[in-house]
LOKOLKE-306451 format. One line per field, with one value per atom (N, C-alpha, C): residue in three letters; atom name; x, y, z. Coordinates in steps of 0.2 Angstrom, whole numbers, plus 2048, in hexadecimal, padded with zeros to 3 digits. Each point is the difference from the previous one (the first is absolute). Layout:
LOKOLKE-306451
r	c(ALA ...) $
a	c(CA ...) $
x	c(X ...) $
y	c(Y ...) $
z	c(Z ...) $
end
This chain:
LOKOLKE-306451
r	c(MET MET MET ALA ALA ALA GLN GLN GLN SER SER SER ARG ARG ARG ALA ALA ALA GLU GLU GLU ARG ARG ARG LEU LEU LEU LEU LEU LEU LEU LEU LEU VAL VAL VAL THR THR THR GLY GLY GLY LEU LEU LEU SER SER SER GLY GLY GLY ALA ALA ALA GLY GLY GLY LYS LYS LYS SER SER SER THR THR THR THR THR THR LEU LEU LEU LYS LYS LYS ARG ARG ARG LEU LEU LEU GLU GLU GLU ASP ASP ASP MET MET MET GLY GLY GLY TYR TYR TYR GLU GLU GLU ALA ALA ALA ILE ILE ILE ASP ASP ASP ASN ASN ASN VAL VAL VAL PRO PRO PRO LEU LEU LEU GLY GLY GLY LEU LEU LEU LEU LEU LEU GLY GLY GLY SER SER SER LEU LEU LEU ALA ALA ALA ALA ALA ALA GLY GLY GLY GLY GLY GLY ALA ALA ALA ASN ASN ASN MET MET MET PRO PRO PRO ALA ALA ALA ALA ALA ALA LEU LEU LEU ALA ALA ALA VAL VAL VAL GLY GLY GLY ILE ILE ILE ASP ASP ASP ALA ALA ALA ARG ARG ARG THR THR THR ARG ARG ARG ASP ASP ASP PHE PHE PHE GLN GLN GLN ALA ALA ALA HIS HIS HIS ALA ALA ALA PHE PHE PHE ALA ALA ALA ALA ALA ALA GLU GLU GLU LEU LEU LEU ASP ASP ASP GLY GLY GLY LEU LEU LEU ARG ARG ARG ALA ALA ALA GLN GLN GLN ALA ALA ALA GLY GLY GLY LEU LEU LEU ASP ASP ASP VAL VAL VAL LYS LYS LYS LEU LEU LEU LEU LEU LEU TYR TYR TYR LEU LEU LEU ASP ASP ASP CYS CYS CYS ASP ASP ASP GLU GLU GLU GLU GLU GLU VAL VAL VAL LEU LEU LEU HIS HIS HIS ARG ARG ARG ARG ARG ARG PHE PHE PHE THR THR THR GLU GLU GLU THR THR THR ARG ARG ARG ARG ARG ARG ARG ARG ARG HIS HIS HIS PRO PRO PRO LEU LEU LEU ALA ALA ALA ALA ALA ALA ASP ASP ASP ARG ARG ARG PRO PRO PRO VAL VAL VAL ILE ILE ILE ASP ASP ASP GLY GLY GLY ILE ILE ILE ARG ARG ARG HIS HIS HIS GLU GLU GLU ARG ARG ARG ARG ARG ARG LEU LEU LEU MET MET MET GLU GLU GLU PRO PRO PRO MET MET MET ARG ARG ARG ASP ASP ASP ARG ARG ARG ALA ALA ALA ASP ASP ASP LEU LEU LEU VAL VAL VAL LEU LEU LEU ASP ASP ASP THR THR THR THR THR THR ALA ALA ALA LEU LEU LEU SER SER SER ALA ALA ALA ALA ALA ALA ASP ASP ASP LEU LEU LEU ALA ALA ALA ARG ARG ARG LEU LEU LEU VAL VAL VAL ALA ALA ALA GLY GLY GLY HIS HIS HIS PHE PHE PHE ALA ALA ALA LEU LEU LEU SER SER SER GLY GLY GLY SER SER SER PRO PRO PRO GLY GLY GLY LEU LEU LEU ARG ARG ARG VAL VAL VAL PHE PHE PHE VAL VAL VAL LEU LEU LEU SER SER SER PHE PHE PHE GLY GLY GLY PHE PHE PHE ARG ARG ARG ARG ARG ARG GLY GLY GLY VAL VAL VAL PRO PRO PRO ARG ARG ARG ASP ASP ASP ALA ALA ALA ASP ASP ASP LEU LEU LEU MET MET MET PHE PHE PHE ASP ASP ASP VAL VAL VAL ARG ARG ARG PHE PHE PHE LEU LEU LEU ALA ALA ALA ASN ASN ASN PRO PRO PRO HIS HIS HIS TYR TYR TYR ILE ILE ILE ASP ASP ASP VAL VAL VAL LEU LEU LEU ARG ARG ARG PRO PRO PRO LEU LEU LEU THR THR THR GLY GLY GLY LEU LEU LEU ASP ASP ASP PRO PRO PRO ALA ALA ALA VAL VAL VAL ALA ALA ALA ALA ALA ALA PHE PHE PHE VAL VAL VAL GLU GLU GLU GLN GLN GLN ASP ASP ASP PRO PRO PRO ASP ASP ASP PHE PHE PHE ALA ALA ALA GLY GLY GLY PHE PHE PHE PHE PHE PHE GLN GLN GLN ARG ARG ARG LEU LEU LEU GLU GLU GLU GLU GLU GLU PHE PHE PHE LEU LEU LEU ARG ARG ARG PRO PRO PRO LEU LEU LEU LEU LEU LEU PRO PRO PRO ARG ARG ARG TYR TYR TYR ALA ALA ALA ALA ALA ALA GLU GLU GLU GLY GLY GLY ARG ARG ARG HIS HIS HIS TYR TYR TYR LEU LEU LEU THR THR THR ILE ILE ILE ALA ALA ALA ILE ILE ILE GLY GLY GLY CYS CYS CYS THR THR THR GLY GLY GLY GLY GLY GLY ARG ARG ARG HIS HIS HIS ARG ARG ARG SER SER SER VAL VAL VAL VAL VAL VAL VAL VAL VAL ALA ALA ALA GLU GLU GLU LYS LYS LYS LEU LEU LEU ALA ALA ALA GLU GLU GLU LYS LYS LYS ILE ILE ILE ALA ALA ALA GLN GLN GLN ALA ALA ALA GLY GLY GLY ALA ALA ALA MET MET MET VAL VAL VAL GLN GLN GLN VAL VAL VAL ASN ASN ASN HIS HIS HIS ARG ARG ARG ASP ASP ASP ILE ILE ILE THR THR THR) $
a	c(N CA C N CA C N CA C N CA C N CA C N CA C N CA C N CA C N CA C N CA C N CA C N CA C N CA C N CA C N CA C N CA C N CA C N CA C N CA C N CA C N CA C N CA C N CA C N CA C N CA C N CA C N CA C N CA C N CA C N CA C N CA C N CA C N CA C N CA C N CA C N CA C N CA C N CA C N CA C N CA C N CA C N CA C N CA C N CA C N CA C N CA C N CA C N CA C N CA C N CA C N CA C N CA C N CA C N CA C N CA C N CA C N CA C N CA C N CA C N CA C N CA C N CA C N CA C N CA C N CA C N CA C N CA C N CA C N CA C N CA C N CA C N CA C N CA C N CA C N CA C N CA C N CA C N CA C N CA C N CA C N CA C N CA C N CA C N CA C N CA C N CA C N CA C N CA C N CA C N CA C N CA C N CA C N CA C N CA C N CA C N CA C N CA C N CA C N CA C N CA C N CA C N CA C N CA C N CA C N CA C N CA C N CA C N CA C N CA C N CA C N CA C N CA C N CA C N CA C N CA C N CA C N CA C N CA C N CA C N CA C N CA C N CA C N CA C N CA C N CA C N CA C N CA C N CA C N CA C N CA C N CA C N CA C N CA C N CA C N CA C N CA C N CA C N CA C N CA C N CA C N CA C N CA C N CA C N CA C N CA C N CA C N CA C N CA C N CA C N CA C N CA C N CA C N CA C N CA C N CA C N CA C N CA C N CA C N CA C N CA C N CA C N CA C N CA C N CA C N CA C N CA C N CA C N CA C N CA C N CA C N CA C N CA C N CA C N CA C N CA C N CA C N CA C N CA C N CA C N CA C N CA C N CA C N CA C N CA C N CA C N CA C N CA C N CA C N CA C N CA C N CA C N CA C N CA C N CA C N CA C N CA C N CA C N CA C N CA C N CA C N CA C N CA C N CA C N CA C N CA C N CA C N CA C N CA C N CA C N CA C N CA C N CA C N CA C N CA C N CA C N CA C N CA C N CA C N CA C N CA C N CA C N CA C N CA C N CA C N CA C N CA C N CA C N CA C N CA C N CA C N CA C N CA C N CA C N CA C N CA C N CA C N CA C N CA C N CA C N CA C N CA C N CA C N CA C N CA C N CA C N CA C N CA C N CA C N CA C N CA C N CA C N CA C N CA C N CA C N CA C N CA C N CA C N CA C N CA C N CA C N CA C N CA C N CA C N CA C N CA C N CA C N CA C N CA C N CA C N CA C N CA C N CA C N CA C N CA C N CA C N CA C N CA C N CA C N CA C N CA C N CA C N CA C N CA C N CA C N CA C N CA C N CA C) $
x	c(79F 7FB 7FB 7F9 7FC 7FF 7FF 801 7F6 7FF 7FD 802 807 803 805 804 807 805 803 805 807 803 803 7FD 805 7FB 806 803 804 7FF 801 7FD 806 7FF 805 7FF 804 7FD 808 7FD 807 7FF 805 7FE 7FE 7FF 7FD 805 801 805 807 800 807 7FE 7FA 7FF 7FD 7F8 7FA 7FF 800 7FF 804 804 805 802 7FD 803 7F9 7FB 7F8 800 802 801 804 806 806 7FE 7FB 7FD 7F8 7FE 7FB 803 808 801 805 7FF 801 7FB 7FD 7F8 7F9 804 7FC 7F8 7FD 7F8 800 803 802 7FA 7FE 7FB 803 7FF 800 7FD 802 7FB 7FB 801 7F8 7FE 7FB 7FF 800 803 800 7FB 7FC 7F8 7FE 806 7FC 806 805 807 7FF 7FA 7FE 7FE 7FB 7FC 802 805 803 805 805 805 7FC 7F9 7FC 7FA 804 7FE 7F9 800 7F9 803 7FB 7FF 808 804 804 805 802 803 809 804 807 802 809 801 804 803 806 7FB 7FF 7FE 805 7FF 807 7FB 801 7F9 805 800 802 7FB 804 7F9 808 7FE 804 7FC 800 7FD 7FC 7FE 7F8 7FC 802 7FA 7FC 7FA 7F9 7FE 7FF 804 802 809 808 7FE 802 803 804 807 806 7FD 7FE 800 7F8 7FC 7FA 804 807 800 805 802 804 7FC 7FA 7FB 7FB 800 801 803 807 806 802 7FE 800 7FB 7F8 7FB 802 804 802 805 805 806 7FF 7FA 7FC 7FB 7FE 7FB 806 7FF 803 800 805 7FF 803 803 7FF 806 806 806 7FF 801 800 806 802 807 7FF 804 7FD 80A 7FF 806 7FF 804 801 805 7FB 807 7FE 808 805 806 7FE 806 801 804 806 7FA 7FF 7FA 802 807 803 7FF 800 801 7F5 7FE 7F8 7FE 803 7FF 802 806 7FF 7FE 7FE 7FA 7FB 7FD 7F9 802 806 7FD 804 803 803 7FB 7FA 7FA 7FC 800 7FA 7FB 7FE 7FD 7FE 7F9 7FF 801 804 7FE 7F9 7FD 7FB 7FF 803 7FF 804 7FF 805 7FC 7F9 7FC 801 800 7FF 808 806 805 807 806 805 7FF 803 801 805 806 804 7FA 7FC 7FC 7FE 7FA 7FE 804 806 804 802 801 802 7F8 7F9 7FC 800 7FE 7FF 805 808 804 7FE 7FE 800 7F8 7FD 7F9 800 806 800 805 806 803 801 7F8 7FE 800 7FE 801 807 803 807 804 7FE 803 7FC 7FB 7FB 803 804 800 805 800 805 807 7FC 806 801 805 7FF 805 7FE 804 801 807 7FF 804 7FC 7FF 806 802 803 802 806 806 800 7F9 7FD 7FE 801 7FD 7F9 7FB 7FB 803 804 802 802 805 803 7FB 7F9 7FB 7FC 7FE 7FE 804 806 803 802 7FF 801 7F8 7FB 7F7 7FF 804 7FF 806 807 804 7FB 7FA 800 7F9 7FA 7FB 7FE 804 800 7FA 7FC 7FC 800 807 802 804 800 7FF 80A 802 808 802 801 805 805 7FF 809 801 805 800 804 7FC 802 806 807 806 7FE 802 801 808 805 808 801 801 800 804 806 805 7FF 804 7FF 805 800 805 7FE 804 7FF 7FE 805 7FD 7FA 7FA 7FB 7FB 802 7FB 800 7FF 801 7F7 7FD 7FC 7FB 7F9 7FE 7FC 7FE 7FC 807 805 805 7FE 7FF 7FF 807 806 808 803 806 805 806 805 805 805 805 804 806 802 80A 802 802 802 808 801 804 806 7FF 803 802 805 804 7FE 7FE 7FC 801 7FF 802 7FF 7FE 7FD 809 802 808 806 7FD 804 7FF 803 7FD 800 800 7FE 7F7 801 7F7 7FC 801 7FD 7FA 800 7F9 7FE 801 7FE 7F9 7FE 7FC 802 7FB 801 7FF 7FC 7FE 805 807 805 804 804 803 806 804 806 7FD 7FC 7FD 802 7F9 7FE 806 805 807 806 800 802 7FE 7F9 7FE 7FE 804 800 804 805 809 801 7FC 7FF 802 806 7FF 7FB 7FD 7F9 7FD 7FE 7F9 7FD 804 800 7FE 803 7FD 7F9 800 7FA 7F7 804 7FB 7FD 805 7FD 7FC 802 7FE 7F8 801 7F9 7FB 803 7FE 7FD 805 7FD 7F9 800 7FE 7F6 803 7FB 7FA 803 7FD 7FC 803 7F8 7FC 800 7FA 7FC 802 7FA 7FB 802 7FB 7FB 804 7FD 7FA 801 7FB 7F8 804 7FB 7FC 804 7FA 7FB 802 7FC 7FB 800 7FA 802 808 801 800 7FE 800 806 802 805 803 808 806 804 801 807 803 807 805 803 805 805 804 803 80A 800 806 800 809 801 809 7FC 807 7FE 7FD 800 7FE 7FA 801 7FA 7FF 809 801 806 804 805 7FE 804 801 7F9 7FC 7F8 7FC 801 800 804 804 804 7FE 800 7FC 7FA 7FA 7F9 801 804 7FF 803 803 805 7FC 7FB 7FC 7FB 7FB 7FB 802 806 800 802 803 7FF 7F8 7FD 7F9 7FC 801 7FF 7FF 809 805 7F9 7FF 7FC 7FA 7FE 7F6 7FC 802 7FA 802 7F7 800 802 807 802 800 7FF 800 808 802 805 7FE 800 801 805 803 804 7FD 800 7FD 803 805 806 805 800 806 801 7FB 801 801) $
y	c(7B3 7FF 803 801 807 801 809 805 801 804 805 808 802 805 7FE 806 7FF 802 7FE 802 803 801 803 801 806 804 805 7F8 806 805 807 802 803 7FD 801 805 806 805 802 805 803 800 802 800 7FB 801 7FA 7FD 7FA 7FE 800 802 7FF 7F8 7FD 7F8 7FE 804 7FE 7F8 7FD 7FC 7FA 800 7FB 7FF 807 801 7FD 7FD 7FF 7F9 7FF 7F9 7FA 804 800 7FD 806 7FF 7FB 800 7FB 7F9 7FE 7FA 800 805 801 7FF 7FD 801 805 805 808 7FE 801 801 808 7FF 806 803 805 803 807 800 806 806 806 808 7FF 7FE 803 805 802 807 804 806 801 800 801 800 7FA 7F8 7FC 7FE 802 7FF 7FD 805 800 7F9 7FD 7FC 7F9 800 7FB 7FD 805 7FD 800 803 7FC 7F9 7FF 7F6 7FE 7FB 7FA 7F8 7FE 7FA 7FD 7FA 800 806 804 805 7FC 802 7FD 804 800 802 806 7FD 808 803 805 800 806 801 804 804 805 802 808 7FD 808 804 805 807 804 805 803 806 806 804 7FD 7FB 7FD 7FF 7FE 7FD 808 7FB 805 804 803 808 803 7FE 801 807 802 806 800 803 7FF 801 807 803 7F9 7FE 7FB 7F9 7FB 7FE 7FF 807 801 802 801 800 7F8 7FB 7FC 7FB 802 7FA 804 805 803 7FC 800 7FC 7F9 7FC 7F9 7FE 805 801 801 804 7FE 7FD 7FA 7FA 7FB 7FF 7FD 7F8 7FC 7F7 802 804 801 801 7FF 800 803 805 804 804 7FF 801 804 803 801 800 7FC 7FF 806 802 806 7FB 800 7FF 805 802 805 7FD 804 7FF 806 7FF 808 801 804 804 7FE 7FC 7FF 7F8 7FB 7FA 801 804 7FC 802 805 803 7F9 7FF 7F7 7F9 800 7FA 803 806 803 7FD 801 801 7FB 7FB 7F9 7FC 7FE 800 800 808 803 802 7FE 803 805 802 808 801 808 801 803 7FD 801 809 806 805 803 7FC 805 7FC 801 7FF 803 804 804 805 7FF 804 7FA 803 7FA 7FD 7FB 7FC 804 804 803 804 804 803 7FD 7FB 7FC 7FD 7FF 800 806 804 806 7FF 805 800 7FA 7FB 7FA 802 801 801 805 805 807 7FE 7FC 7FF 7F9 7FD 7FC 801 804 805 7FE 803 803 7F7 7FA 7FC 7FC 802 7FF 801 805 804 7FB 800 7FB 7F9 7FD 7F8 7FF 7FA 7FB 7FE 7FD 800 800 804 800 7FE 7FB 7FC 802 801 804 7FB 7FD 7FA 802 806 801 7FC 7FD 7FB 7F8 7FF 7FA 7FC 7FB 7FE 7FA 7FB 7FD 7FC 7FD 7FB 804 806 804 804 804 801 7FC 7FB 7FA 7FD 7FE 801 805 807 803 802 7FD 800 7FC 7F9 7FB 801 804 803 804 805 802 802 7FA 7FF 7FB 7F9 7F8 800 7FC 802 7F8 7FD 7F9 804 7FE 800 802 7FE 7FD 807 801 807 801 809 800 803 805 803 7FD 7FF 7FD 803 7FF 806 7FA 807 7FE 802 7FC 804 7FF 806 7FE 805 7FD 801 804 806 802 803 804 803 806 805 806 802 7FC 804 7FD 7FE 7FD 804 803 807 7FB 807 7FC 7FC 7FC 7FC 805 803 805 7FD 7F9 7FE 7FD 803 801 805 7FC 805 802 7FC 803 7FD 804 7FE 802 7FB 7FF 800 804 802 7FD 7FA 7FC 801 806 7FF 803 801 802 7F7 7FC 7FA 7FF 7FC 7FB 7FE 801 7FD 7F8 7FD 7F9 801 804 7FF 802 804 802 7FA 7FA 7FA 7FA 800 7FD 7F9 7FD 7F7 802 805 803 805 7FE 809 7F9 7FB 7FC 7FD 801 7FD 803 7FF 804 800 804 800 7FA 7FC 7F9 7FC 7FF 7FE 800 7FA 803 803 801 801 809 802 806 804 7FB 803 800 7FB 7FF 808 802 806 808 7FE 807 801 7FB 7FE 801 801 800 806 805 808 804 802 801 804 806 802 7FB 7FC 7FB 7FF 7FE 7FD 805 806 807 800 803 800 7FC 7FA 7FF 7FD 7FF 800 808 804 807 7FF 7FE 7FD 7FA 7FE 7FD 801 803 806 808 801 804 7FD 7FB 7FD 7FB 7FE 7FD 802 805 804 803 802 801 7FB 7FA 7FB 7FE 7FF 7FD 80D 804 805 803 7FC 7FF 7FB 7FB 7FC 802 805 804 803 804 807 7FC 7F9 7FD 7FF 801 801 7F7 7FD 7F8 7FD 807 7FC 808 7FA 806 7FF 804 7FF 801 7FF 801 7FF 807 7FD 803 7FC 7FD 803 808 7FE 801 7FE 802 801 7FF 805 7FB 7FB 7FA 7FC 7FF 7FA 7FB 7FE 7F8 7FE 804 7FE 801 807 804 801 800 801 7F8 7FC 7F9 7FC 803 7FB 804 808 805 7FD 7FF 7FF 7FA 7FA 7FA 801 801 801 801 808 803 7FB 7FE 7FB 7FA 7FE 7FC 802 803 805 800 804 801 7FA 7FB 7F8 7FE 802 7FE 803 804 807 7FE 7FC 7FE 803 803 804 7FB 800 7FC 807 7FC 804 7FB 806 7FF 801 7FF 803 7FD 806 800 803 7FE 804 803 807 801 802 7FD 803 7FD 7F8 7FD 7FC 803 7FB 808) $
z	c(834 802 7FE 7FF 800 807 7FD 806 801 805 7FF 800 7FD 7FE 7FE 7FD 7FE 803 801 805 7FE 7F9 7FE 7F9 7FE 7FB 7FC 7F9 7FD 7F8 802 7FB 7FA 7F9 7FB 7FB 802 7F9 7FE 7FD 7FC 7F9 7FC 7F7 7FE 7FC 7F9 7FE 7FD 7FD 804 807 806 803 7FE 803 804 801 807 7FC 7F9 801 800 800 803 806 804 805 806 7FC 803 7FE 7F8 803 804 802 803 809 801 806 7FE 7FD 800 801 7FB 803 804 807 805 807 7FD 804 801 7FD 802 7F8 806 7F9 7FD 7F9 7FA 7FE 801 7FD 7FD 7F6 800 7FD 800 7FE 804 807 803 802 7FE 802 807 801 807 806 7FB 808 800 7FF 801 806 801 803 806 805 805 802 7FB 800 7FF 7FE 7FB 805 804 806 807 801 805 800 7F9 7FE 802 801 802 800 7FF 800 7FA 803 7FB 7FB 804 802 7FE 7FD 800 806 801 806 7FD 7FA 7FF 7FA 7FE 7F8 7FD 7FD 7F8 7FC 800 7F9 7FE 7FA 7FA 800 802 7FE 7FA 7FB 7FE 7FC 7FB 7FF 7FB 7FF 7F8 809 806 804 801 7FC 803 806 800 803 804 7FD 803 800 804 801 807 801 805 805 803 806 801 7FC 804 804 7F9 801 807 800 806 808 7FF 807 7FF 7FB 801 803 800 800 809 805 803 806 7FC 804 802 7F9 801 807 7FF 804 809 7FF 808 802 7FD 801 805 805 803 7FC 803 7FE 7FA 7FB 7F8 7FE 7FF 7FF 7F8 7FD 7FC 7FD 7F8 7FE 7FB 7FD 7F9 7FC 7F9 7FC 7FB 7FD 7FB 7FC 7F8 7FC 7F9 802 7FA 7FC 7FA 7FA 7FF 7FB 7FC 7F9 7FF 7F8 7FB 7FE 7FB 800 804 802 802 800 802 7F5 800 7F7 7FC 803 7F9 801 806 802 7FD 802 7FB 7F8 800 7F4 800 803 7FF 7FE 807 7FE 7FE 800 7FA 803 807 803 803 7FF 801 808 800 80B 7FE 808 801 801 803 7FF 7F9 7FB 7FA 7F8 803 7FB 7F9 802 7F8 7FE 804 801 801 7FE 801 809 7FC 809 804 7FB 807 807 7FB 800 80A 7FD 807 802 801 806 805 7FB 806 803 7FE 803 805 7FD 808 804 800 804 802 801 800 806 7FE 801 809 800 805 803 800 805 807 802 806 800 801 800 802 7FD 7FF 807 7FF 80A 805 800 807 800 7FA 7FE 809 801 806 7F9 7FD 7FA 7FA 7FB 7FB 7FB 7FB 7FF 7F7 7FE 7FB 7FB 7F9 7FC 7FA 802 7F9 7FD 806 7FC 804 801 801 7FD 7FE 7FC 803 7FE 802 805 802 805 808 7FA 808 805 7FA 806 803 7FD 805 805 7FF 804 809 7FD 806 803 7FC 801 807 7FF 804 806 800 804 804 7FE 804 805 7FB 802 801 800 802 807 7FE 806 803 803 804 806 804 805 803 7FE 800 804 806 803 7FD 802 7FF 7F7 7FF 7FA 7FA 7FB 7F8 7FF 7FE 7FD 7F8 7FB 7FA 7FE 7FE 800 7F8 7FD 7F9 7FB 800 7FB 7FA 7FE 7F9 800 7F8 7FB 7FF 802 801 7F9 7F8 7FA 7FF 804 7FC 804 803 803 809 805 806 804 803 802 801 7FE 803 807 800 807 805 7FD 80A 805 807 805 801 800 802 7FA 7FE 7FA 804 7FE 800 7F9 800 7F9 800 801 7FD 7FD 7FC 7FA 800 80A 802 800 802 802 7F7 7FF 7FD 7F9 7FA 7FC 7FE 7FF 7FC 7FA 7FD 7F9 7FD 800 801 801 803 801 7F9 7FA 7FA 804 803 802 803 803 806 7FC 7F9 7FD 7FF 7FD 7FE 804 806 806 803 805 805 807 805 806 804 7FB 805 7FF 7FC 800 806 804 805 7FE 7FA 800 800 7FC 7FF 808 805 805 804 7FF 805 7FD 7F9 7FD 806 7FF 802 809 803 807 801 7FB 801 801 7FC 801 808 800 805 806 7FC 801 802 7FE 802 804 805 807 804 802 802 7FE 7F9 7FD 803 7FD 801 809 804 806 804 7FB 801 7FF 7F9 7FE 803 804 805 805 805 804 800 7F7 802 7FE 7FD 800 804 806 803 804 804 802 7FB 7FB 7FE 7FE 7FE 7FD 805 808 804 800 802 7FD 7FD 7F8 7FB 802 801 805 804 804 806 7FF 7FA 7FA 7FD 801 7FA 7FA 7FC 7FE 7FD 7FA 7FE 7FE 7FA 7FA 7FF 800 7FE 7FA 7FC 7FA 803 802 7FF 7F9 7FA 7FA 804 7FA 800 7F9 7FF 7FA 7FD 7FB 7FC 7FB 7FA 7FB 7FA 7FF 7FB 804 808 803 7FF 801 7FC 807 800 808 805 803 806 804 7FC 803 802 7FA 803 808 7FE 807 805 800 805 803 7FD 7FF 803 7FD 801 809 802 807 804 7FE 803 803 7FD 7FE 804 802 804 807 802 807 800 7FD 801 804 7FA 803 806 803 805 807 7FD 806 802 7FB 803 7F8 7FD 7FC 7FB 7FA 7FC 7FA 7FD 7F8 7FB 7FB 7FB 7FB 7FA 7FD 7F6 7FE 7FB 7FE 7F8 7FD 7FA 7FD 7FC 7FA 7FF 7FB 7FD 806 7FE 7FA 7FC 7FB 7FA) $
end
């Protein structure tokens, strides 16, 4: 419905190549009016709106933005946050230098701050320039190991416009040999459980197979561990929701990500759903 002014303003910033375009596109699909590279001086008037102003705005701002300076951005952000009736959030997209360098060289794109210099110089200069905004962000997403689909999922989880109450929980199983998920809020290591990998008939199966689940749950330490895990998480979830968190990622890891972590993630997601929370489960390394 058209508004006289915006009610929700999401500022998307961070490093070039870290996924700002993907983020803004996902926000647009979610119902935001998405605008990129708005001059800082126009932010206030844009949020103040006018006729046919959408309720939710997503605005991309980075070092390429005309008249950008970190201290000016900070002052503008403070002014916007002081406006009554306007919910302002700052999302910062970060990424490792090596991955950013590869993204620019593979696509043969020129880094916006490295016109006549090596790409890595532009990346490092931009990181220094943007660091004050990272410190002020409501949420920092590290996209180093995220696919475009993973980034879209996280954006949707944290910034959905639906009025559905409660906390949305994402339970992720993974294998440590492929690296830890950087977007995890809570992480649990289940490598102490008996490993089905060493049982010939179970090795080709996954934690979604009943035989594997039964083997893992028969470990003498499984029941006690899982009960304590439930007891640990049960009081935390409503507290996260009370603090204004809309999305929580719980990661469960084992060595390869095919057996033990899958079993625990599935069982945990089931228990969270039974408690009334919205939950989604995914197995990163099951294949």
